[in-house]
N, C-alpha and C positions, 0 to 999 in steps of 0.2 A: 289946358293945364289943370284947371279945376277938376274936370272930369277924370283926368289921369290920377290926380291926387286922391280923389274920392275912391277910385278903384283900388289904389294902393292901400288906403286905410281900411277898406273892406277886407283885404287880404291879411292885414296885420294880425288879427287874432290867430289865424292859421299859422303864420310865421312864428309868432311868439309861442304858440302851443308846441310847434315842432322844436323850437329852441329849448323850451322847458323840458321836453322829453329827452333831448340829447343830454342836457345838464343833469337830469335825474339819473340817466343811465351811467354817466360818468361818476356821479356821486356814489351810486350803488356798487359800481365795479372797482372803484378806487382802492378799497381795502384788499380786494383780490389781486389787483395789479401790484400793489405794494408788497403783498405777501410773495408774489411771484418773483419780484425783483430782489426781495430780501431772502429768498429761499436758499441761495447758495452764497457762501459756504456753510451749509448746515447738514450736509451729508458726509459721513465718514465711511469709506469702504475699507474694511478690515481684513487683512490676510496674514496668516501665520503658518508655521509647520508644527504648531503645538498639539494638534489632534484635539479630540473632544472628550477624552476619558477622564480628565481631571478638571480642576477649577481655574486653570490658567486663562482661558478665553473669557470666562465670566468675570474674573477679577479685572482684566483689562477693560472690559466693557463697563464695569462698575466705576472705574476711574474716570472714564470719559463722561459717563452720565453724571457723576458727582460735580464735574466742572461745567457741563452743559446739559442739563436735564432733558431739554427738548431736542437734542441732536438725534438724527436718524442714523443708525449704524447698519450698514449692509455687510454681511459676511461673504466676502468673495470666496474664500475657502480657508479651512484650517487643516486641510489634509495634504498640503504640499509635501512632496517627498522630503523627509527630514534632511536638513542642511543643504538642499538643492537650490542654490541661488539661480541656476539656469531655469528651473521650473517656475520659480517666483517671477523672474523676468519675463518668461513666456506668458504667464497668466496676466501680469500687468499689461503687457502689450496687447493681449486679446481683449481685455475688459475696458481699458480706458476710453476707447472711442465711443462707448455707449453711455458715458457720463458727461454731464455738462461742465463748462468752466466753473471753477470755484469748489469742485469736489475735492475732498481731502482723502488721500490714500495713506493709511497707516499699515506698514508692512514690517513684520518681524520674522525674518528668516536670517538668522544671525549666528552662524557656526563659530564665529570668533568673538562672541559676546564677552565683554570684560577686557578685551585686548586693546591695542592702540588704534583699532579701526575707529573712524569717526561716526558719530550720529549726526544726521543732517536733516534739514528741510530744503526741498528743491521746488521750484516753480517752473512748470513747463511753458512753452510758448503758446499752448492751448489754454493756459490759465488754470491748470490743475496743480494741486499741491501734493507733495510726497514726503512723508515723515518716515524715515527708515535708516538702516545702517548704510554707510557708504562702502558697499562691497560688490557692486556690479549689478544690483537689482534694476537700475535705471537704464541699462545698456540699450535695450531694444526700444524703449520709449523715447530715449534721446535720439536714436537714429531716425525715428519716424517724425517726432513732434518737435524736437529741439528743447533745450533747457535755457530758460531766461535768467535764472539766478539760483545760487545755493548759499545757505548759511549753516555753519556748524552749530549744533545744539550745545551751548555752554551755560546758558542762563538758568541757574538753579531755582529761580522763582517760577519757572515753567515746569519744574519737575515736582515729584512728590517724595515724601520721606525725609527724615533728618539724617538718615544714614543709608545711602543708596546701595541697593543690592548690586553685586558685580555680575550676577547671572540672570536677573529678571528685568532687563531694561525695557521689555515690553510693558511692564507695569509702571516702572519708575520714570521712564523717559519718553518713550514713543507714544504711549496712550495719552498722558497729560498734554504733551506738546500738540498732538493731533487735535485734541479738544479745544485748546486755546486758539489754534489756527482756525478751526471750524467756527468758533465763536466770533470770529471777525477781528481778532487782535492783530496788531502789526507783526506779521511773521518775521520781519527782518530783525526784531528785537530778541529773537531766540539766541543769537550769538553772532560772531564775526562772519563777514562775507568770505566765501571761498571762490577762487577762480573756477569757472566751469571746466576748464582744461584739466583741473586736478581731479575730477571725478573718476572714481575707480570704475573700470570697464572690463567686462568679460572678454576673454580672448576667444572669440567665436570663429570657427572655420567657415569660410565661404565655399560653395561648390566650385569645383574646377572643371574646366571644359577643354577638350581636345578634339581631334578629328574622329575619334572613336566613340565619344559619348561624354557623359558627365559623371564625375565622382562626387557624391554628396555624403551626408551622414544621417543616420537615425539618431535623433537626440533625445527622444522621450517616448513614453506610451501615453495613449489618450485615456486617462482616467482608469476605471476598473475594467474596461472592455478589452484591453490588450492590443488596440490598434497602434501602429507605429507612426510616430510623428517625425518628419524629416526636415532638414533645413533647405529643401529645394522648393522654390516658388512654383506654384502650379503653372503660371504663364511661361516660366522658363522651361518646365518639363515639356510643354506642348511644342517647343521649338525643336525637340528631338524628332518630330514628325509622326507621332502616333495619334490615331483617332480612336474614339470610344468604340469598344467592341473588339479591338485588336489585342493580340497577345504581345506582351512586352517581356523581353529577356532581362532578368534582374539578378544581380549578384549581391547578396547580403553577407558581408564577411566572406566566408569560404563557401556559402551555400548558393548554388545557382538554381534559379527557378524561372518558369514562364508564367506570367501573371496577366490576367485580362484587365485592361483599362476600361472602367465603366463609370457611370454617373453615381450610383448608390449601391448599398450593400445587397439589396434584393435583386440586383441584376445578375447575380450568380447564384447557383444552388447553395443550400445550407452547407456550411463547413468548407466552402471553396474560397481560395484567396482572391483578392481583387486589389487593383490600384485605383485610387480616386483622388479628387481634389477636395481637401477637407474644408470645414466651415471657416477656417482662417486663411484659406487660399494657398495652403501648402500641399505638396504631394503626400499622400498617406497610403499605408499598406494595411490591409485588414483581412479577416476571415468573416464570412457572413455568419453572425451569431456565435462566433467562437473567438478565442484569444489568439491572435497571430503570435504575440510575444511568447506565450507559454507553449503553444503547439510546436513552434520551431526553435524554442529555447534561445531566444534572442537576448543577448546581454549588451547593455548600453554603456557607452556609445559604440556604434559599429558603422563601418564604412559601407556605403551603398554605391554600386555602379550600374548605370543603365546605358546600354549601347544606343547609338542613333538608329532610327528606323531604316531598313533597307530601301533603297530607291527603286 
């Protein structure tokens, strides 16, 4: 027993040294861990259809910084097609999975600004916050992530200005509210709760299937490149029976074409059309280094029909 005790005591300095090292590392890393845990909600992702030729975006950013000087503002885009709630909904759907819980999304695509439409704060079941007009912008996010709760923005203490503008709610309502939420204030104090069922939703067409094939829709173009974005999921398209490298008969509106299904743009010669699964998992149509939309004068939205592959 004495020998064992002596051996244990001889090891004690090593044990205490190891314990001291662990405690030292914990002390050194504690500020960083605290910063990590406190990091969100301190990021605001900002999206509008304002463009960047005037001072509108800078004014809204200034409002946010005046309330929370250390907030990080990420500009998702300010080049949304003017008044296109669908494009705003698409971009939110595409971006939100890459941001953590606690992120605040401030979105101002508001063709009926100043009307009876409601301004809201919504919290998704992923723990993200959305400060925006209740006009359908949350449709796709809700379908995928679910909405935990919604409050209408009525608390004037969270707004700015003694006489609110009826046409610049981005400055007077959405920007200050977004900053207050990002600062960690109780978002439910923004105004009365609304039932999730009352949320305004876009009336989006779903692809329809029959024995001949699928009827879908071209809903947008992909930025400045003129690629066509469809509402047809890539996995669903594969059920038609086509393999990469095969020609696919496609009808866009009244135009009938045969387009090769490939992996990427360079799989066809310059200027040639292609079908591909885009980065968001949808079927896309493109020309290699050309604009499909302008080359074929595609006006949106337009119906798309693809026949089943011959057996």
